[in-house]
N, CA, C and O atoms as a CHARMM CRD file, in Angstrom:
* protein
*
  292
    1    1 MET  N    114.02700  78.10000 101.65600 PROA 1      0.00000
    2    1 MET  CA   114.77100  78.85200 102.60000 PROA 1      0.00000
    3    1 MET  C    116.23900  78.49600 102.58700 PROA 1      0.00000
    4    1 MET  O    116.57800  77.31300 102.56000 PROA 1      0.00000
    5    2 SER  N    117.09900  79.45300 102.60400 PROA 2      0.00000
    6    2 SER  CA   118.50500  79.19800 102.51900 PROA 2      0.00000
    7    2 SER  C    119.04600  78.76700 103.90800 PROA 2      0.00000
    8    2 SER  O    118.63500  79.31300 104.93100 PROA 2      0.00000
    9    3 PRO  N    119.95800  77.79400 103.92900 PROA 3      0.00000
   10    3 PRO  CA   120.53500  77.44300 105.21300 PROA 3      0.00000
   11    3 PRO  C    121.52600  78.55000 105.72300 PROA 3      0.00000
   12    3 PRO  O    121.91400  78.54800 106.89200 PROA 3      0.00000
   13    4 ALA  N    121.91200  79.46500 104.84200 PROA 4      0.00000
   14    4 ALA  CA   122.72300  80.53700 105.26400 PROA 4      0.00000
   15    4 ALA  C    122.03000  81.64300 106.06400 PROA 4      0.00000
   16    4 ALA  O    122.66300  82.43600 106.76100 PROA 4      0.00000
   17    5 LEU  N    120.72300  81.65800 105.93300 PROA 5      0.00000
   18    5 LEU  CA   119.92600  82.64500 106.65500 PROA 5      0.00000
   19    5 LEU  C    119.82900  82.23500 108.09000 PROA 5      0.00000
   20    5 LEU  O    119.56000  81.06800 108.37700 PROA 5      0.00000
   21    6 SER  N    120.03900  83.15400 109.01000 PROA 6      0.00000
   22    6 SER  CA   119.84200  82.93200 110.44000 PROA 6      0.00000
   23    6 SER  C    119.09400  84.14200 111.02900 PROA 6      0.00000
   24    6 SER  O    118.73400  85.07400 110.31000 PROA 6      0.00000
   25    7 ASP  N    118.87100  84.10600 112.34800 PROA 7      0.00000
   26    7 ASP  CA   118.15900  85.21100 112.93800 PROA 7      0.00000
   27    7 ASP  C    119.03200  86.47500 112.85100 PROA 7      0.00000
   28    7 ASP  O    120.24100  86.43800 113.07800 PROA 7      0.00000
   29    8 VAL  N    118.38300  87.57200 112.52000 PROA 8      0.00000
   30    8 VAL  CA   119.04600  88.85500 112.24000 PROA 8      0.00000
   31    8 VAL  C    118.35000  89.91300 113.04100 PROA 8      0.00000
   32    8 VAL  O    117.12400  89.89200 113.15600 PROA 8      0.00000
   33    9 PRO  N    119.11100  90.86200 113.61200 PROA 9      0.00000
   34    9 PRO  CA   118.53500  92.01000 114.28100 PROA 9      0.00000
   35    9 PRO  C    117.64100  92.81600 113.31500 PROA 9      0.00000
   36    9 PRO  O    117.98300  93.02300 112.15100 PROA 9      0.00000
   37   10 VAL  N    116.49600  93.25700 113.83500 PROA 10     0.00000
   38   10 VAL  CA   115.53900  94.01200 112.98800 PROA 10     0.00000
   39   10 VAL  C    116.19800  95.30100 112.32300 PROA 10     0.00000
   40   10 VAL  O    115.89500  95.66300 111.18600 PROA 10     0.00000
   41   11 ARG  N    117.08800  95.93800 113.09100 PROA 11     0.00000
   42   11 ARG  CA   117.70200  97.09700 112.54000 PROA 11     0.00000
   43   11 ARG  C    118.52200  96.87400 111.32300 PROA 11     0.00000
   44   11 ARG  O    118.61500  97.74800 110.46100 PROA 11     0.00000
   45   12 LYS  N    119.14500  95.67600 111.22600 PROA 12     0.00000
   46   12 LYS  CA   119.92800  95.28300 109.98800 PROA 12     0.00000
   47   12 LYS  C    118.98000  95.05300 108.85400 PROA 12     0.00000
   48   12 LYS  O    119.26100  95.47100 107.73000 PROA 12     0.00000
   49   13 VAL  N    117.84200  94.39000 109.10400 PROA 13     0.00000
   50   13 VAL  CA   116.86800  94.16000 108.04300 PROA 13     0.00000
   51   13 VAL  C    116.40800  95.48900 107.49400 PROA 13     0.00000
   52   13 VAL  O    116.35900  95.67800 106.27900 PROA 13     0.00000
   53   14 VAL  N    116.08000  96.39000 108.35300 PROA 14     0.00000
   54   14 VAL  CA   115.52900  97.67500 107.94600 PROA 14     0.00000
   55   14 VAL  C    116.60600  98.43700 107.12400 PROA 14     0.00000
   56   14 VAL  O    116.29800  99.08500 106.12400 PROA 14     0.00000
   57   15 ARG  N    117.85200  98.33900 107.57200 PROA 15     0.00000
   58   15 ARG  CA   118.94800  99.04900 106.88000 PROA 15     0.00000
   59   15 ARG  C    119.10600  98.48400 105.45400 PROA 15     0.00000
   60   15 ARG  O    119.28600  99.24900 104.50700 PROA 15     0.00000
   61   16 VAL  N    119.04000  97.18100 105.30200 PROA 16     0.00000
   62   16 VAL  CA   119.11300  96.59000 103.93800 PROA 16     0.00000
   63   16 VAL  C    117.95900  97.04500 103.07300 PROA 16     0.00000
   64   16 VAL  O    118.15900  97.42500 101.91900 PROA 16     0.00000
   65   17 LEU  N    116.70600  97.00900 103.63400 PROA 17     0.00000
   66   17 LEU  CA   115.58900  97.39200 102.88100 PROA 17     0.00000
   67   17 LEU  C    115.66600  98.85200 102.35600 PROA 17     0.00000
   68   17 LEU  O    115.33600  99.15700 101.21000 PROA 17     0.00000
   69   18 GLU  N    116.11000  99.69900 103.24800 PROA 18     0.00000
   70   18 GLU  CA   116.31300 101.15800 102.91500 PROA 18     0.00000
   71   18 GLU  C    117.41500 101.31800 101.86600 PROA 18     0.00000
   72   18 GLU  O    117.36900 102.24600 101.05900 PROA 18     0.00000
   73   19 SER  N    118.39800 100.42600 101.87200 PROA 19     0.00000
   74   19 SER  CA   119.52000 100.59600 101.01700 PROA 19     0.00000
   75   19 SER  C    119.08900 100.21500  99.51600 PROA 19     0.00000
   76   19 SER  O    119.68600 100.69700  98.55300 PROA 19     0.00000
   77   20 VAL  N    118.06100  99.35800  99.38400 PROA 20     0.00000
   78   20 VAL  CA   117.60000  98.99700  98.02300 PROA 20     0.00000
   79   20 VAL  C    116.39200  99.73900  97.61300 PROA 20     0.00000
   80   20 VAL  O    115.72700  99.38100  96.64100 PROA 20     0.00000
   81   21 GLY  N    116.07600 100.84000  98.38300 PROA 21     0.00000
   82   21 GLY  CA   115.00100 101.74000  97.86500 PROA 21     0.00000
   83   21 GLY  C    113.65100 101.68000  98.61800 PROA 21     0.00000
   84   21 GLY  O    112.71800 102.38600  98.23400 PROA 21     0.00000
   85   22 PHE  N    113.53000 100.90400  99.61600 PROA 22     0.00000
   86   22 PHE  CA   112.33100 100.89200 100.41000 PROA 22     0.00000
   87   22 PHE  C    112.29600 102.08500 101.37500 PROA 22     0.00000
   88   22 PHE  O    113.32500 102.48600 101.91900 PROA 22     0.00000
   89   23 GLU  N    111.11400 102.63500 101.57500 PROA 23     0.00000
   90   23 GLU  CA   110.89800 103.75200 102.49600 PROA 23     0.00000
   91   23 GLU  C    109.83700 103.37200 103.52600 PROA 23     0.00000
   92   23 GLU  O    108.87000 102.67100 103.22900 PROA 23     0.00000
   93   24 TYR  N    110.05200 103.86000 104.74500 PROA 24     0.00000
   94   24 TYR  CA   109.11400 103.57100 105.83200 PROA 24     0.00000
   95   24 TYR  C    107.76600 104.22000 105.35100 PROA 24     0.00000
   96   24 TYR  O    107.74900 105.35100 104.86500 PROA 24     0.00000
   97   25 ASN  N    106.64600 103.46200 105.50600 PROA 25     0.00000
   98   25 ASN  CA   105.39300 103.98200 105.12100 PROA 25     0.00000
   99   25 ASN  C    104.50000 104.23400 106.30900 PROA 25     0.00000
  100   25 ASN  O    103.98900 105.34100 106.47300 PROA 25     0.00000
  101   26 ARG  N    104.29800 103.21600 107.15600 PROA 26     0.00000
  102   26 ARG  CA   103.37000 103.29800 108.28600 PROA 26     0.00000
  103   26 ARG  C    103.68000 102.18200 109.24100 PROA 26     0.00000
  104   26 ARG  O    104.47900 101.29800 108.93100 PROA 26     0.00000
  105   27 THR  N    103.05600 102.20800 110.40500 PROA 27     0.00000
  106   27 THR  CA   103.10100 101.16900 111.42900 PROA 27     0.00000
  107   27 THR  C    101.68300 100.72200 111.68800 PROA 27     0.00000
  108   27 THR  O    100.75300 101.52300 111.79500 PROA 27     0.00000
  109   28 LYS  N    101.55200  99.40800 111.78500 PROA 28     0.00000
  110   28 LYS  CA   100.23100  98.84700 112.24400 PROA 28     0.00000
  111   28 LYS  C    100.57700  97.84200 113.37400 PROA 28     0.00000
  112   28 LYS  O    101.15400  96.77500 113.16100 PROA 28     0.00000
  113   29 GLY  N    100.18800  98.26100 114.55600 PROA 29     0.00000
  114   29 GLY  CA   100.53700  97.43600 115.71700 PROA 29     0.00000
  115   29 GLY  C    102.06600  97.47800 115.94200 PROA 29     0.00000
  116   29 GLY  O    102.62400  98.55000 116.17200 PROA 29     0.00000
  117   30 SER  N    102.72400  96.34300 115.87600 PROA 30     0.00000
  118   30 SER  CA   104.18400  96.28600 116.08200 PROA 30     0.00000
  119   30 SER  C    104.85200  95.96100 114.72700 PROA 30     0.00000
  120   30 SER  O    106.01000  95.54300 114.72000 PROA 30     0.00000
  121   31 HSD  N    104.19600  96.13000 113.63600 PROA 31     0.00000
  122   31 HSD  CA   104.70100  95.86500 112.28400 PROA 31     0.00000
  123   31 HSD  C    104.93000  97.09000 111.53300 PROA 31     0.00000
  124   31 HSD  O    103.98300  97.86500 111.40300 PROA 31     0.00000
  125   32 ALA  N    106.09500  97.37700 111.00400 PROA 32     0.00000
  126   32 ALA  CA   106.37700  98.48400 110.15100 PROA 32     0.00000
  127   32 ALA  C    106.23700  98.05500 108.71600 PROA 32     0.00000
  128   32 ALA  O    106.68300  96.98000 108.31600 PROA 32     0.00000
  129   33 VAL  N    105.60000  98.93000 107.93900 PROA 33     0.00000
  130   33 VAL  CA   105.35400  98.64900 106.53900 PROA 33     0.00000
  131   33 VAL  C    106.28400  99.54700 105.71200 PROA 33     0.00000
  132   33 VAL  O    106.28300 100.77100 105.83800 PROA 33     0.00000
  133   34 TYR  N    107.05600  98.90000 104.88400 PROA 34     0.00000
  134   34 TYR  CA   108.01000  99.57900 104.01400 PROA 34     0.00000
  135   34 TYR  C    107.52300  99.42900 102.56700 PROA 34     0.00000
  136   34 TYR  O    107.11000  98.33700 102.17600 PROA 34     0.00000
  137   35 ARG  N    107.56300 100.49700 101.76600 PROA 35     0.00000
  138   35 ARG  CA   107.09000 100.53100 100.39600 PROA 35     0.00000
  139   35 ARG  C    108.26000 100.94600  99.46500 PROA 35     0.00000
  140   35 ARG  O    109.09100 101.79600  99.78600 PROA 35     0.00000
  141   36 HSD  N    108.25700 100.29500  98.31600 PROA 36     0.00000
  142   36 HSD  CA   109.27100 100.62700  97.32100 PROA 36     0.00000
  143   36 HSD  C    108.54800 101.47500  96.24700 PROA 36     0.00000
  144   36 HSD  O    107.34100 101.30900  96.07000 PROA 36     0.00000
  145   37 GLU  N    109.19200 102.30400  95.58400 PROA 37     0.00000
  146   37 GLU  CA   108.57100 103.21500  94.58000 PROA 37     0.00000
  147   37 GLU  C    107.86900 102.41100  93.45800 PROA 37     0.00000
  148   37 GLU  O    106.93300 102.92100  92.84400 PROA 37     0.00000
  149   38 ASP  N    108.32500 101.11100  93.17100 PROA 38     0.00000
  150   38 ASP  CA   107.62700 100.34800  92.14000 PROA 38     0.00000
  151   38 ASP  C    106.42100  99.60600  92.66900 PROA 38     0.00000
  152   38 ASP  O    105.81900  98.83200  91.92500 PROA 38     0.00000
  153   39 GLY  N    106.03300  99.80700  93.93700 PROA 39     0.00000
  154   39 GLY  CA   104.82400  99.21300  94.47900 PROA 39     0.00000
  155   39 GLY  C    105.03000  98.01700  95.38000 PROA 39     0.00000
  156   39 GLY  O    104.07200  97.58000  96.01800 PROA 39     0.00000
  157   40 ARG  N    106.25700  97.44800  95.47000 PROA 40     0.00000
  158   40 ARG  CA   106.47200  96.34400  96.33100 PROA 40     0.00000
  159   40 ARG  C    106.28300  96.84400  97.84600 PROA 40     0.00000
  160   40 ARG  O    106.59400  97.98500  98.18700 PROA 40     0.00000
  161   41 ILE  N    105.77300  95.93900  98.68000 PROA 41     0.00000
  162   41 ILE  CA   105.58300  96.19000 100.09600 PROA 41     0.00000
  163   41 ILE  C    106.24200  95.10600 100.87900 PROA 41     0.00000
  164   41 ILE  O    106.11700  93.91800 100.58000 PROA 41     0.00000
  165   42 ALA  N    106.98800  95.56200 101.94400 PROA 42     0.00000
  166   42 ALA  CA   107.53400  94.54600 102.83400 PROA 42     0.00000
  167   42 ALA  C    107.14000  94.91000 104.26500 PROA 42     0.00000
  168   42 ALA  O    107.29100  96.05600 104.68900 PROA 42     0.00000
  169   43 VAL  N    106.62700  93.91200 105.01000 PROA 43     0.00000
  170   43 VAL  CA   106.19000  94.12000 106.39300 PROA 43     0.00000
  171   43 VAL  C    107.16900  93.58600 107.35400 PROA 43     0.00000
  172   43 VAL  O    107.47100  92.39500 107.29000 PROA 43     0.00000
  173   44 VAL  N    107.70100  94.37200 108.25300 PROA 44     0.00000
  174   44 VAL  CA   108.79700  93.97400 109.16500 PROA 44     0.00000
  175   44 VAL  C    108.20200  94.02900 110.59200 PROA 44     0.00000
  176   44 VAL  O    107.72100  95.07700 111.02500 PROA 44     0.00000
  177   45 PRO  N    108.24000  92.91600 111.29900 PROA 45     0.00000
  178   45 PRO  CA   107.82300  92.96100 112.68800 PROA 45     0.00000
  179   45 PRO  C    108.93800  93.59400 113.50500 PROA 45     0.00000
  180   45 PRO  O    110.10600  93.22600 113.37600 PROA 45     0.00000
  181   46 MET  N    108.56500  94.55300 114.35000 PROA 46     0.00000
  182   46 MET  CA   109.64100  95.26100 115.06900 PROA 46     0.00000
  183   46 MET  C    109.76900  94.67200 116.48100 PROA 46     0.00000
  184   46 MET  O    109.36800  95.26600 117.48200 PROA 46     0.00000
  185   47 HSD  N    110.33700  93.49700 116.49600 PROA 47     0.00000
  186   47 HSD  CA   110.43200  92.62100 117.72800 PROA 47     0.00000
  187   47 HSD  C    111.86800  92.38500 118.19700 PROA 47     0.00000
  188   47 HSD  O    112.10800  91.48100 118.99700 PROA 47     0.00000
  189   48 GLY  N    112.80500  93.15900 117.72600 PROA 48     0.00000
  190   48 GLY  CA   114.19100  92.99100 118.13200 PROA 48     0.00000
  191   48 GLY  C    114.98600  92.07900 117.20900 PROA 48     0.00000
  192   48 GLY  O    115.99500  92.49500 116.64000 PROA 48     0.00000
  193   49 THR  N    114.52900  90.82000 117.05500 PROA 49     0.00000
  194   49 THR  CA   115.19600  89.89100 116.22100 PROA 49     0.00000
  195   49 THR  C    114.22300  89.30800 115.25100 PROA 49     0.00000
  196   49 THR  O    113.11900  88.94400 115.65500 PROA 49     0.00000
  197   50 VAL  N    114.57500  89.19100 113.95100 PROA 50     0.00000
  198   50 VAL  CA   113.77400  88.52500 112.92600 PROA 50     0.00000
  199   50 VAL  C    114.21400  87.10500 112.76800 PROA 50     0.00000
  200   50 VAL  O    115.36500  86.85900 112.41000 PROA 50     0.00000
  201   51 LYS  N    113.34100  86.15100 113.02200 PROA 51     0.00000
  202   51 LYS  CA   113.67700  84.76200 112.86900 PROA 51     0.00000
  203   51 LYS  C    113.87800  84.42400 111.44200 PROA 51     0.00000
  204   51 LYS  O    113.43100  85.16200 110.56400 PROA 51     0.00000
  205   52 ARG  N    114.56500  83.28500 111.16000 PROA 52     0.00000
  206   52 ARG  CA   114.91700  82.98800 109.73000 PROA 52     0.00000
  207   52 ARG  C    113.75600  82.71700 108.81300 PROA 52     0.00000
  208   52 ARG  O    113.83400  83.07000 107.63600 PROA 52     0.00000
  209   53 GLY  N    112.66200  82.10100 109.28300 PROA 53     0.00000
  210   53 GLY  CA   111.45700  81.90200 108.47500 PROA 53     0.00000
  211   53 GLY  C    110.75200  83.27000 108.12500 PROA 53     0.00000
  212   53 GLY  O    110.29200  83.47200 107.00100 PROA 53     0.00000
  213   54 THR  N    110.69500  84.13100 109.06800 PROA 54     0.00000
  214   54 THR  CA   110.14100  85.47500 108.88800 PROA 54     0.00000
  215   54 THR  C    111.03700  86.26900 107.93900 PROA 54     0.00000
  216   54 THR  O    110.53900  86.99100 107.07500 PROA 54     0.00000
  217   55 LEU  N    112.33600  86.14300 108.09100 PROA 55     0.00000
  218   55 LEU  CA   113.29200  86.86100 107.19300 PROA 55     0.00000
  219   55 LEU  C    113.06500  86.37800 105.79300 PROA 55     0.00000
  220   55 LEU  O    113.05800  87.20000 104.87700 PROA 55     0.00000
  221   56 ALA  N    112.86900  85.03700 105.55200 PROA 56     0.00000
  222   56 ALA  CA   112.65700  84.56200 104.23800 PROA 56     0.00000
  223   56 ALA  C    111.42800  85.13200 103.58500 PROA 56     0.00000
  224   56 ALA  O    111.42200  85.42600 102.39000 PROA 56     0.00000
  225   57 SER  N    110.34400  85.29300 104.40400 PROA 57     0.00000
  226   57 SER  CA   109.13300  85.91400 103.96100 PROA 57     0.00000
  227   57 SER  C    109.36100  87.38600 103.56600 PROA 57     0.00000
  228   57 SER  O    108.89400  87.83500 102.51900 PROA 57     0.00000
  229   58 ILE  N    110.06500  88.10600 104.39600 PROA 58     0.00000
  230   58 ILE  CA   110.35100  89.54400 104.03900 PROA 58     0.00000
  231   58 ILE  C    111.17400  89.60800 102.80000 PROA 58     0.00000
  232   58 ILE  O    110.93300  90.49800 101.98500 PROA 58     0.00000
  233   59 LEU  N    112.14300  88.72500 102.58100 PROA 59     0.00000
  234   59 LEU  CA   112.91800  88.77400 101.37800 PROA 59     0.00000
  235   59 LEU  C    112.08200  88.49000 100.11400 PROA 59     0.00000
  236   59 LEU  O    112.30100  89.07000  99.05100 PROA 59     0.00000
  237   60 ARG  N    111.11500  87.57200 100.27900 PROA 60     0.00000
  238   60 ARG  CA   110.16400  87.26800  99.16200 PROA 60     0.00000
  239   60 ARG  C    109.39300  88.50300  98.81800 PROA 60     0.00000
  240   60 ARG  O    109.27900  88.87300  97.65000 PROA 60     0.00000
  241   61 GLN  N    108.84600  89.16500  99.86100 PROA 61     0.00000
  242   61 GLN  CA   108.05100  90.36900  99.60700 PROA 61     0.00000
  243   61 GLN  C    108.88500  91.45200  98.97100 PROA 61     0.00000
  244   61 GLN  O    108.37700  92.19700  98.13400 PROA 61     0.00000
  245   62 ALA  N    110.21400  91.57500  99.35600 PROA 62     0.00000
  246   62 ALA  CA   111.08400  92.63600  98.81900 PROA 62     0.00000
  247   62 ALA  C    111.66700  92.22100  97.47700 PROA 62     0.00000
  248   62 ALA  O    112.21300  93.06700  96.76800 PROA 62     0.00000
  249   63 GLY  N    111.57200  90.95800  97.10700 PROA 63     0.00000
  250   63 GLY  CA   112.10600  90.56500  95.78800 PROA 63     0.00000
  251   63 GLY  C    113.57900  90.37800  95.86000 PROA 63     0.00000
  252   63 GLY  O    114.23800  90.51900  94.83000 PROA 63     0.00000
  253   64 LEU  N    114.18700  90.05700  97.05000 PROA 64     0.00000
  254   64 LEU  CA   115.60200  89.84900  97.17600 PROA 64     0.00000
  255   64 LEU  C    115.91000  88.39400  97.41400 PROA 64     0.00000
  256   64 LEU  O    115.16200  87.68100  98.08300 PROA 64     0.00000
  257   65 SER  N    117.06700  87.94500  96.83300 PROA 65     0.00000
  258   65 SER  CA   117.43200  86.57400  97.11800 PROA 65     0.00000
  259   65 SER  C    118.23500  86.58000  98.42700 PROA 65     0.00000
  260   65 SER  O    118.73900  87.63300  98.81700 PROA 65     0.00000
  261   66 PRO  N    118.37100  85.42500  99.12500 PROA 66     0.00000
  262   66 PRO  CA   119.18900  85.41600 100.35200 PROA 66     0.00000
  263   66 PRO  C    120.59800  85.82500 100.11200 PROA 66     0.00000
  264   66 PRO  O    121.18600  86.46800 100.98100 PROA 66     0.00000
  265   67 ASP  N    121.22000  85.48200  98.93200 PROA 67     0.00000
  266   67 ASP  CA   122.53700  85.88200  98.59000 PROA 67     0.00000
  267   67 ASP  C    122.68000  87.43000  98.42600 PROA 67     0.00000
  268   67 ASP  O    123.66800  88.00500  98.88300 PROA 67     0.00000
  269   68 GLU  N    121.73500  88.06600  97.80300 PROA 68     0.00000
  270   68 GLU  CA   121.66600  89.48800  97.72100 PROA 68     0.00000
  271   68 GLU  C    121.59800  90.13100  99.07700 PROA 68     0.00000
  272   68 GLU  O    122.32500  91.08700  99.35000 PROA 68     0.00000
  273   69 PHE  N    120.74000  89.62500  99.93100 PROA 69     0.00000
  274   69 PHE  CA   120.56300  90.12600 101.24100 PROA 69     0.00000
  275   69 PHE  C    121.89600  90.02500 102.07100 PROA 69     0.00000
  276   69 PHE  O    122.33900  90.99500 102.68600 PROA 69     0.00000
  277   70 LEU  N    122.48400  88.84400 102.05200 PROA 70     0.00000
  278   70 LEU  CA   123.77700  88.70100 102.79400 PROA 70     0.00000
  279   70 LEU  C    124.84600  89.59400 102.21200 PROA 70     0.00000
  280   70 LEU  O    125.71300  90.05300 102.95600 PROA 70     0.00000
  281   71 GLY  N    124.82900  89.85700 100.95200 PROA 71     0.00000
  282   71 GLY  CA   125.81500  90.76700 100.39800 PROA 71     0.00000
  283   71 GLY  C    125.67200  92.21300 100.84300 PROA 71     0.00000
  284   71 GLY  O    126.63200  92.97600 100.94300 PROA 71     0.00000
  285   72 LEU  N    124.39600  92.54400 101.10700 PROA 72     0.00000
  286   72 LEU  CA   124.10700  93.92500 101.55000 PROA 72     0.00000
  287   72 LEU  C    124.23600  94.16300 103.05200 PROA 72     0.00000
  288   72 LEU  O    124.22200  95.30600 103.51000 PROA 72     0.00000
  289   73 LEU  N    124.36800  93.01900 103.85500 PROA 73     0.00000
  290   73 LEU  CA   124.56300  93.21600 105.26500 PROA 73     0.00000
  291   73 LEU  C    125.87400  93.88100 105.53800 PROA 73     0.00000
  292   73 LEU  O    126.21000  94.12900 106.69600 PROA 73     0.00000
């Protein structure tokens, strides 16, 4: 986990995912599932703020590095 990552509002995480090609697929409970056309899936908890550990997990699912994510913010 990168020390540069910190808590981020969920709307910014979703905006970055959509900018790299992820599309909203479905919701299960309070978690939105985003799918990329190449088959990758990222699950985002819709709780207002995404904590840094959860953000690291979302970035792994999406195949993004922390530096790429920060550049897209």
